MITI-661958 format. One record per atom (N, C-alpha, C): x, y, z. Coordinates in steps of 0.001 Angstrom, whole numbers, plus 500000, padded with zeros to 6 digits. Layout:
XYZ/...
! end
This chain:
504796547447505235/504259546119504879/504296545205506101/503167544606506454/503110543697507601/503930542450507358/504226541737508424/505076540539508296/504307539337507769/502971539315507960/502181538164507530/501504538454506193/501714537570505240/501159537761503913/499645537531503937/498899538388503261/497435538280503258/496897538290501833/495594538049501737/494937538093500435/495035539466499800/495010540525500627/495115541894500099/496443542105499377/497511541491499913/498828541613499265/498794541006497870/498107539869497738/498027539198496433/497126539981495475/496073540580495994/495185541395495147/495950542602494610/496794543192495454/497616544337495024/498539543945493871/498998542694493897/499867542210492813/499087542044491510/497762541896491629/496945541696490436/496246540359490377/496319539574491471/495632538280491492/494126538499491357/493444537695490538/491995537828490413/491311537497491742/490185538151491989/489475537934493257/488625536664493160/489335535524493130/488643534221493087/489408533229493947/489147531946493748/489735530924494621/491254530809494505/491835531424493459/493296531341493299/494006531993494487/493367532987495101/493958533647496279/493971532691497465/492854532001497695/492793531030498797/493793529904498599/493910529451497354/494867528375497052/496283528850497343/496608530070496877/497954530610497084/498273530747498566/497325531287499323/497555531454500769/497730530105501453/496934529118501036/497050527775501612/498409527156501340/498877527270500111/500182526699499742/501321527408500465/501237528736500544/502289529514501211/502339529171502699/501155529102503315/501108528782504745/501636527375505010/501331526448504095/501727525048504301/503226524840504091/503779525510503065/505145525162502660/506185526288502781/505721527571502877/506701528661502792/506567529692503919/505893529324504994/505567530328506011/506787530885506747/507931530191506676/509124530667507385/509968531612506536/509550531804505285/510342532649504377/509888534100504434/510754535000503938/510446536437503956/509267536744503042/508422537634503525/507231538029502777/507603538637501432/508627539463501408/509030540141500168/509461539142499098/510188538099499518/510661537089498561/509486536284497997/508526535979498864/507353535208498419/506528536033497432/506355537330497726/505582538197496834/506265538351495478/507569538377495483/508319538466494223/508041537234493355/508064536055494007/507764534813493293/506317534793492824/505420535232493715/503989535225493387/503709536090492170/504430537196492053/504268538094490896/504655537384489604/505744536604489686/506206535859488511/505189534777488126/504607534133489137/503579533107488877/502385533745488180/501989534925488635/500847535622488054/501092535984486591/502312536412486283/502648536837484924/502867535653483981/503457534563484521/503787533412483670/503362532096484341/502060531874484526/501613530669485242/502037529358484569/502121529349483236/502512528122482523/503877527620482975/504755528544483281/506123528212483700/506131527438485028/505091527626485835/505048527028487183/504059525864487278/503647525338486128/502560524363486103/502801523143486998/504034522624487089/504303521435487901/505165521748489125/505233523008489482/506055523434490619/505445522947491931/506300522555492883/505824522007494150/504899522940494907/505314524200495075/504500525157495821/503487525861494929/503932526289493761/503112527171492940/502294526447491873/502523525140491674/501813524415490612/500301524501490747/499822524341491962/498384524382492211/497829525798491997/498650526803492345/498251528196492139/498179528494490647/499206528044489906/499231528244488452/498021527596487800/497688526399488275/496513525695487752/495248526525487994/495157527138489163/494001527975489487/493905529211488620/495048529698488152/495060530873487286/494746530512485833/495228529332485403/495044528926484006/493668528306483789/493343527283484591/492066526573484443/491642526080485815/490949526869486581/490568526496487952/489831525165488013/490164524355489038/489481523083489255/488079523371489779/487091522779489134/485707522990489558/485413522132490789/484987522787491850/484646522058493075/483132522005493195/482585520803493088/481132520658493213/480833519316493873/479756519284494615/479380518046495301/479029516981494274/479626515807494439/479395514701493515/478219513860493995/477433513403493055/476301512534493379/476584511109492895/476068510147493608/476236508758493198/475256508419492072/475676507512491202/474775507047490149/473736506101490747/472655505931490050/471622504995490505/472023503550490235/472731503339489141/473125501984488749/474589501728489072/474901500504489477/476290500128489754/477036499826488459/478346500065488487/479203499598487393/479266498070487479/479638497371486388/479723495899486417/480704495420487485/480432494245488065/481316493726489109/481217492205489189/482202491614489861/482203490178490153/482626489980491596/482051488969492242/482443488617493612/482859487152493614/484023486891494176/484540485521494243/484470485050495696/483789483931495907/483603483422497270/482579484229498039/481480484565497388/480482485464497970/479978484997499332/479790483702499504/479247483192500766/480198483327501949/481475483609501656/482473483746502731/482732485211503096/482015486123502460/482285487553502638/481137488215503395/481476489032504401/480433489670505202/479691490748504402/478472491003504809/477584491913504078/478134493336504004/478824493784505071/479326495167505086/480396495385504014/481230494370503761/482247494488502706/481578494598501341/480532493809501129/479804493871499853/479160495239499671/478569495754500754/477918497065500675/478920498157500316/480136498052500869/481164499040500537/481513498995499053/481616497792498511/481888497680497076/480721498242496270/479476497901496652/478309498381495917/478282499914495879/478638500536496992/478670502007497032/479743502553496094/480909501939496114/482009502386495247/481638502258493767/480860501235493446/480473500997492053/479499502054491533/478929502856492430/478011503917492019/478704505266491845/480002505321492120/480739506564491899/480699506909490410/480590508185490059/480546508554488642/481811508188487873/482904507923488585/484166507561487925/484357506046487821/483466505249488439/483634503789488490/483410503157487122/484275502219486761/484185501505485481/483856500026485698/484530499421486677/484311497996486961/484884497684488338/484332496661489007/484821496300490331/484861494812490542/485524494407491614/485586492986491973/485886492869493459/485477491741494028/485727491459495439/486364490085495534/487483490011496263/488237488768496390/487696487921497556/487964486630497579/487368485758498605/487859485997500031/488919486796500207/489385487113501564/488830488449502057/487871489008501328/487419490379501595/486752490550502955/486959491735503525/486230492179504718/486194493699504702/485354494293505517/485149495742505437/486378496521505896/486542497715505304/487652498597505653/487171500035505578/488087500974505300/487715502372505088/487726502630503585/486663503234503068/486600503463501628/486301502152500932/487250501668500144/487087500350499541/487239499283500611/486518498165500501/486755497074501452/488131496476501229/488705495862502246/489931495094502068/489579493919501149/490396493697500122/490054492666499150/489214493219498013/489066494559497975/488299495208496923/489187495679495785/488671495580494571/489377496054493372/488411496964492630/488892498139492223/488025499090491530/488789499776490412/488235499705489213/488784500431488065/488013501735487913/488746502850487763/488124504162487616/488656504852486374/487953505906485971/488332506640484777/489017507945485148/490293508082484791/491069509322484954/491048509886486370/490916509024487365/490880509493488745/491464508444489668/492109508912490752/492686508000491733/492091508307493104/491723507262493834/491106507385495159/492171507025496204/492682507991496976/493714507654497971/493314506518498911/492044506499499370/491615505413500249/491287504136499476/491289504232498143/491191503025497316/492516502308497246/493586503058497475/494941502495497563/495194502035498990/494747502842499941/494943502513501347/495964503407502011/495958503398503324/496893504220504094/498317503682503955/498459502360503944/499795501768503833/500097501528502344/500445502616501661/500713502547500220/501828501541499944/501611500690498960/502658499740498571/502863498611499554/501893498390500481/502009497225501358/502174496003500458/503102495117500808/503483494084499841/504027492834500507/504174491794499699/504800490546500112/506140490417499407/507107489821500087/508401489538499462/508953488239500051/509283487301499180/509823486018499625/511154485752498944/512188485567499737/513519485228499222/513817483770499534/514270483055498506/514559481620498651/516079481413498598/516590480617499524/518013480256499563/518184478839499014/519320478570498421/519607477201497947/520109476368499126/519220476262500116/519521475508501331/518336474599501625/518570473333501916/517453472410502144/516717472721503439/515519472209503551/514718472371504768/515502471927506004/516305470891505840/517059470332506974/518086471316507548/518406472374506796/519347473388507287/518868473973508613/517560473992508824/516998474595510034/517150473707511267/517423472415511055/517524471479512190/518565471936513196/518146472080514430/519065472469515501/519464473933515477/518862474727514594/519257476140514480/518131477109514840/517101476618515498/515965477483515817/516407478700516622/517232478492517642/517686479614518484/518487480623517669/519354480119516803/520184481007515967/519307481823515016/518369481169514351/517502481854513389/516566482836514091/516112482452515262/515260483343516049/516031484599516444/517291484422516819/518140485560517205/518394486479516015/518538485900514825/518746486721513617/517534487623513390/516335487060513515/515135487877513349/515022488932514442/515353488523515655/515260489456516786/516230490630516622/517430490346516131/518480491362516053/518485492178514765/517896491648513712/518039492307512405/516720492760511793/515642492708512560/514372493275512103/513870494263513146/513200495293512686/512646496333513560/511180496548513190/510341496784514212/508900496899513984/508301498113514686/507180498577514161/506413499623514811/506900501022514492/506320501999515171/506566503410514845/507941503904515257/508524503306516289/509703503938516886/511010503160516734/510926501861516424/512158501078516285/512840501372514951/514135501654514999/514929501811513773/516252501080513956/516934500812512860/518228500141512934/519303501098513439/520204500587514271/521319501423514738/522192501829513563/522438500872512664/523265501172511487/522342501421510294/522210502704509929/521343503076508818/522067502804507491/521289502590506452/521851502371505117/521253503376504147/522051503811503195/521575504737502171/520916503933501053/520222504639500169/519584503981499029/519442505007497913/519615504569496670/519527505480495532/518167506171495456/517159505556496018/515813506108496007/515761507490496659/516627507730497654/516606509009498358/517098510166497495/517642509857496307/518073510906495370/516980511235494358/515842510577494461/514756510785493493/514247512235493518/513791512698492368/513330514087492235/512131514395493140/511302513381493420/510124513617494267/510511514149495644/511667513701496151/512127514163497467/512634515603497411/512796516143496207/513242517530496060/512102518444495629/511178517905494829/510203518769494156/508817518795494790/508451517770495559/507133517756496202/507330518137497670/506861519310498076/507144519799499437/506819518803500542/505642518167500487/505288517202501533/506298516069501582/506616515508500438/507541514382500364/508935514804500845/509325515998500479/510623516540500928/510702516554502455/509587516929503094/509570517000504565/509635515620505218/509395514557504432/509379513194504961/510673512427504692/511634513082504054/512882512401503681/513618511842504893/513731512620505943/514467512173507129/513787510960507765/512450510987507848/511710509862508402/511911508613507547/511856508788506221/512016507651505310/513411507049505444/514415507902505587/515794507423505741/515929506604507023/515367507110508110/515476506422509403/514721505086509413/513597505021508694/512750503823508755/513077502791507671/514044503069506819/514390502101505775/514743500754506404/514164499688505874/514484498354506374/513736497974507641/512659498716507956/511847498382509125/510442497975508671/509679497397509578/508328496919509274/507316497606510178/506064497642509728/505010498243510530/504521497310511629/503537497760512372/502929496936513416/501793496108512830/500806495773513673/499635495041513192/499973493678512636/499530493421511408/499721492090510815/500999491970509997/501913492927510135/503171492855509384/504143491905510073/504954491224509270/505831490197509837/507065489985508967/508061489344509574/509195488759508854/509356487361509428/509450486348508566/509525484986509105/510415484074508284/511078483165508988/511785482058508350/510779480927508158/510906480261507036/510038479123506801/510567478279505659/509725477367505211/510117476426504159/509283476684502908/509964477028501822/509289477163500533/509384475825499811/508229475307499423/508227474073498643/507866474411497199/508813474171496307/508582474393494885/507991473111494310/506778473231493768/506058472045493316/506357471685491863/506809472649491105/507128472412489694/507956473569489188/508013473735487897/508827474818487334/508164476168487593/508970477122488110/508503478489488325/509300479398487402/508662480159486519/509386481039485603/510368481943486337/511613481927485895/512635482785486486/513279482238487747/512829481078488218/513393480475489432/514217479252489030/515525479376489189/516423478298488751/516724477337489899/515664476761490414/515777475757491469/514833474608491115/515283473373491279/514402472241490990/513336472098492067/512277471350491795/511266471101492824/511920470590494102/511410471048495237/511984470650496526/511622471642497598/512182471426498799/511896472281499945/513145473062500329/512995474402500453/514143475275500677/513895476267501814/514981476625502503/514896477675503510/514535478991502815/513580479722503386/513142480988502785/512822482015503860/512788483264503436/512363484375504294/511166485037503618/510095485236504386/508904485905503862/508632487144504713/508393488275504050/508100489513504789/506840490173504251/506168490890505140/504925491596504807/504967492954505491/505018494016504715/505005495371505263/504832496354504114/504771497648504441/504538498654503413/505503499821503454/504967501021503238/505824502200503045/505994503050504294/505594502473505442/505877503093506735/505304504519506855/506007505407507573/505496506766507790/505385507571506512/506251507283505552/506215507994504270/504844507810503619/504423506565503444/503148506286502793/501960506775503587/502014506615504917/500887507027505766/500644508529505672/501720509300505662/501581510759505578/501121511214504204/501578510530503161/501117510839501805/499621510564501704/499189509409502216/497767509041502173/496912510074502905/497337510465504085/496577511420504898/496457512775504201/497565513267503672/497602514590503055/496712514663501812/496851513678500930/496115513746499665/494652513328499823/494348512566500850/492950512287501152/492259513583501580/492947514372502391/492415515671502821/492154516569501609/493124516632500691/492949517460499499/491784516957498653/491650515638498570/490549515053497785/489195515433498374/489077515431499699/487787515767500327/487398517214500037/488394518095499858/488112519503499574/487687519703498119/488210518870497231/487945519049495802/486756518229495308/486400517193496067/485399516245495569/484467515834496701/483666516779497219/482761516428498316/481793515326497891/481627514334498762/480743513197498485/479741513033499620/478622512341499391/477702512036500496/478455511336501630/478033511572502876/478762511062504039/478982509555503996/478039508824503410/478135507368503346/479403506903502613/479858507709501649/481002507299500821/482131508330500857/482213509119501920/483188510209501954/484638509729501895/484882508463502298/486245507940502208/486644507589500775/485728507721499834/486024507381498437/486270508618497584/486543509765498220/486841510975497455/488081510752496591/488077511353495422/489153511086494459/489841512366494008/490980512172493348/491728513253492710/491731513006491212/491346514006490455/491376513925488999/492840513895488566/493207512922487736/494605512807487320/495031513916486368/494090514713485884/494448515852485036/494731517107485856/494653517004487198/494919518164488052/496311518075488671/496757519191489199/498062519251489860/498128518263491027/497103518280491887/497119517393493057/497060515927492652/496283515620491606/496192514248491125/497535513739490615/498212514559489833/499527514174489311/500550514054490444/500463514967491409/501409514954492529/501212513706493385/499932513365493655/499669512140494422/500201510923493670/499962510879492371/500398509725491577/501918509538491695/502661510642491603/504120510574491743/504517510135493145/503851510718494154/504170510382495553/503808508932495855/502669508468495329/502249507076495545/503266506104494968/503723506378493744/504707505490493119/506038505500493864/506411506662494379/507622506728495204/507450505872496455/506296505989497109/506037505204498327/506070503711498020/505540503314496864/505590501911496469/507013501415496288/507839502243495644/509249501874495453/509995501848496789/509599502747497692/510217502759499022/509853501490499796/508594501045499672/508181499807500340/509033498637499851/509273498581498544/510135497516497996/511547497638498560/512048498868498630/513403499092499164/513504498615500612/512435498813501388/512432498341502781/512552496820502837/511773496127502013/511837494665501978/513219494187501525/513742494807500480/515069494428499975/516117494576501079/515994495661501852/516939495923502928/516813494890504043/515572494533504389/515329493506505413/515968492181504993/515729491790503746/516235490503503259/517760490520503137/518315491674502761/519778491814502685/520399491626504069/519816492270505085/520354492172506447/520311490728506955/519199490049506660/519050488665507137/520010487737506406/520126487912505084/521048487072504306/522489487274504775/522833488519505081/524186488815505559/524438488161506920/523426488215507806/523557487579509125/523676486060508994/522982485503507994/523062484056507727/524386483677507076/524967484653506360/526177484363505588/525870483569504334/524659483749503784/524223482998502602/523698483939501525/523706483448500279/523221484235499142/521767483889498826/520973484922498544/519600484717498078/519648484273496622/518895483222496292/518858482734494902/517836483509494086/516654483708494652/515591484411493926/514621485047494913/514025486167494514/512998486824495319/511723486942494489/510616486521495072/509297486667494439/508530487682495281/507905488672494636/507323489776495403/506142490408494666/505313491118495407/504211491865494791/503604492858495777/503136493992495262/502313494920496045/500920494311496211/500205494729497266/498769494440497304/497944495622497832/498552496797497932/497844498053498240/498395499112497296/497762499276496142/498360500170495152/497351500465494056/497710501382493163/496899501658491970/497804501625490751/497294501038489679/498054500885488439/497254501437487260/497941501895486227/497284502229484961/497234500947484134/496049500454483870/495877499202483136/494711499322482154/494728498481481136/493630498462480175/492479497623480713/491290498199480688/490067497486481069/489107497605479890/488823496463479273/487993496459478056/488554497403476998/489890497383476879/490556498165475839/490758499631476159/490352500084477358/490469501491477725/491355501647478953/492269502627478927/493147502811480089/492349503309481289/492488502590482395/491825502948483649/492835502937484779/492428503451485911/493215503334487139/492614502171487927/493399501107488102/492922499926488830/493484499963490250/492572500159491209/492935500176492626/492832498755493170/493872498284493814/493810496996494527/494113497280495995/493092497184496809/493268497436498244/493181496102498968/494333495501499187/494343494158499749/493990493145498687/494623493255497526/494404492294496440/495712492127495669/495991490901495264/497248490567494584/497079490704493072/497982491423492394/497930491479490932/498083490072490355/497216489715489419/497227488339488892/496999488327487381/497740489193486680/497713489148485216/498271487806484759/498047487465483506/498491486166483006/499987485977483223/500356484880483887/501745484476484166/502457485362485195/501755486304485826/502390487150486844/502535486379488153/503746486392488716/504003485682489970/503592486527491173/503188485858492234/502831486563493452/502863485642494652/502674486234495833/502662485495497098/501343485786497816/500631484742498204/499409484891499003/499641484173500331/499844484927501432/500139484296502722/498886483745503392/499092482845504367/497985482313505153/497919483036506479/498442482416507538/498566483057508846/499879482558509438/500140482867510707/501413482436511281/501494480915511459/500385480219511313/500436478754511385/499907478078510119/499443478865509172/498884478297507931/499804478621506761/499886477754505777/500799477985504660/500389479163503796/501399479730503130/501166480711502087/501381480027500746/501099480733499660/501162480109498341/501902480984497331/502793480332496575/503426480974495424/502456480759494263/502019481844493638/500981481718492614/501397482372491295/500714481939490245/500874482545488919/499493482956488431/499366484222488030/498076484738487608/497558484113486327/496232484039486231/495592483504485027/495022484607484131/495119485875484599/494632486983483780/493123486968483595/492391486765484680/490931486719484628/490370488152484616/489752488541483509/489268489923483372/488122490226484331/487356489211484725/486234489436485655/486738489893487025/487941489453487406/488528489863488687/489446491068488518/489423491673487324/490355492756486997/491789492299487222/492068491060486778/493417490479486894/493932490541488335/493106490088489252/493452490175490677/493119488866491387/493699488716492593/493401487574493463/493446488065494909/493185487183495848/493204487592497259/494623487961497690/494731488702498789/496079489057499287/496441488240500519/495562487325500901/495824486474502056/494585485657502356/494499485181503599/493323484404504009/492147485324504313/492457486531504803/491401487465505195/490974487229506629/490595488311507290/490214488207508696/488824487602508856/488713486722509850/487427486151510239/486868486930511423/487791487383512287/487407488153513470/488197489457513518/487564490521513973/488237491815514110/489268491748515239/490110492751515297/491141492793516346/490498492835517739/489464493659517883/488824493772519200/488138492467519595/487537491775518618/486895490489518906/487935489467519364/489087489468518713/490170488542519093/490586488753520542/490730490026520914/491193490343522264/490194489914523333/488920489927522972/487897489553523957/487526488066523894/487918487391522799/487477486000522608/488571484953522825/489829485322522584/490924484347522666/491866484680523811/492600483667524252/493591483873525319/494991483545524812/495988484033525532/497378483762525155/497679482273525225/497085481608526196/497350480176526334/496786479392525141/495613479806524644/495048479170523443/495979479365522254/496464480594522127/497349480923521011/498641480103521091/499200479995522281/500436479219522465/500220477752522127/499050477245522487/498745475842522197/498712475583520689/498067476500519953/497976476357518491/499371476454517860/500177477391518338/501547477541517818/502366476275518063/502214475707519265/502963474492519610/502534473324518735/501232473203518495/500716472122517647/501304472185516234/501503473414515746/502017473604514384/503533473758514347/504166473641515537/505623473756515638/506134475086515069/505465476169515464/505848477513515031/506348478293516238/507491478955516071/508080479779517130/507756481237516845/507182481930517834/506755483320517642/507582484269518491/508088485314517836/508785486403518530/507912487639518386/507347488141519495/506422489268519420/505022488780519093/504238489643518466/502874489254518084/501917489338519256/500645489544518952/499631489654520003/498404488839519675/497461488820520603/496222488054520445/495451488499519198/495569489809518852/494817490310517691/495296489690516382/496482489057516405/496990488385515206/497010486858515382/496254486365516343/496183484917516587/495790484178515311/496319482981515102/495965482213513895/494455482052513729/493732481992514856/492278481801514815/491542483024514254/492263484151514114/491632485377513619/491340485307512128/491940484331511440/491892484319509976/491025483204509397/490538483444508191/489765482444507457/490667481270507090/490061480197506667/490776479001506214/491394479292504851/492725479405504801/493415479766503559/493173478735502457/493013477467502825/492777476423501812/491428476639501122/490434477028501905/489112477308501331/489184478538500424/489921479565500894/490079480794500099/490753480491498760/491781479629498795/492488479292497557/491578478522496594/490731477644497133/489798476889496268/488810477831495583/488459478907496278/487485479856495740/488071480749494644/489389480654494440/489999481462493378/490819480609492400/490348479405492203/490960478506491212/491050479138489834/490031479934489490/490006480528488156/490823481812488068/491460482207489172/492246483450489197/493744483203489185/494177482129489888/495614481842489989/495883480336489952/497098479989489539/497604478618489651/498610478579490789/498612477494491553/499564477348492667/500826476653492170/501978477319492379/503266476780491945/504118476305493117/503715476691494311/504505476311495480/503843476797496753/504419476415497881/503878476826499180/504986477380500064/504572478080501101/505512478560502129/504930478196503487/505688477450504278/505233477052505617/506028477816506665/505387478672507487/506089479458508509/506672478549509593/507863478896510066/508507478156511159/508904479077512321/509494480233511995/509868481195513019/509328482557512605/508404483095513383/507670484309512997/508061485465513902/508370486605513297/508682487818514040/507656488886513712/507012489430514758/506039490519514593/506318491601515614/505553492685515533/505747493803516475/505433493337517890/
! end
């Protein structure tokens, strides 16, 4: 017997001469190639005899599915008519973002869509795009940074607490936050999340455990940030036991780091193999939630979302500890994720790619820029927007345009005018890169109510 397992070996075991052999070889090569051939063949024989037993198995689940009810792979065609949709702030949104939504609305799985006033073009769904689908999840509809989110912690400390402490607060951000692909904390912390079954049962996720452990409590590059600022509570906020006033707060924006990026890449690849689409919309390939890969992605996506929250919690814990103060309340929300929600009385998968969940009375954070205020909001449950709102001001200029159009001295002047101290950050994230957040908020009056604001004072970026 040769050392490398082949299709002939599986045929000898009794595997049918169909795609189940290719699936088995792919799974073995991806996850079990370092193991003995004899041991793998022994397992493969058991899968062949009792596929039901292996239906949700990390390595063999997809093979079992191929033996029981093979997934039909056929090129998908777009519908002629779009699913229903709404656009908020249409005049502020570029044509390419609208075209991306229009294409998504023609997918055979599309049920309803919406575009938020901060929208701009992206990969697959536009940033600021919301799409409800039937029994299917689109990895690029969620985005590469799964569970990218906002988190704001408020301290029972007045705005005046910051007086004369800029250097101290700046040092806390410098010493207790880490950004980008390679920075990690010297003192790592454990988390109950690392004991989750997904890290044991899904081979890809298992291989990412060490990376996730090292990156806990860190932030990505680009537009991700951690900042000290002033939260102004304008009235009563459900669950917030603080009277109206101005308080020291920490606001962070980041996602699921390498864990989420690798999950997105892997399952997008699998989706392209199972659901070929015309080149114009190839980034919108989906996974059927009734398949092994669809269920596995759903589990991995939810894990990545919980990991993103754990990262924010860890960041805020480190900062609160350095301050020597207790957090009174944290307001938070994902804005790159997919949820199972009712749409017109039917359960759908609602993708929000750069959109804030805004169901009735749901709290959320919509940031501005490093010099513009963010907003504490409460959702109004507008069904036309699929219970969603913008996730920020939205970009006015691309990163490359910023680099060629603005200078560091211009950026410094704007920061000085707004009395904002910046640690890190680049021209591509200049305040001028973003739309007017006040205009964006006016365009979504029917989506959210404003309960408070956040004004940045000390900003830390990559």
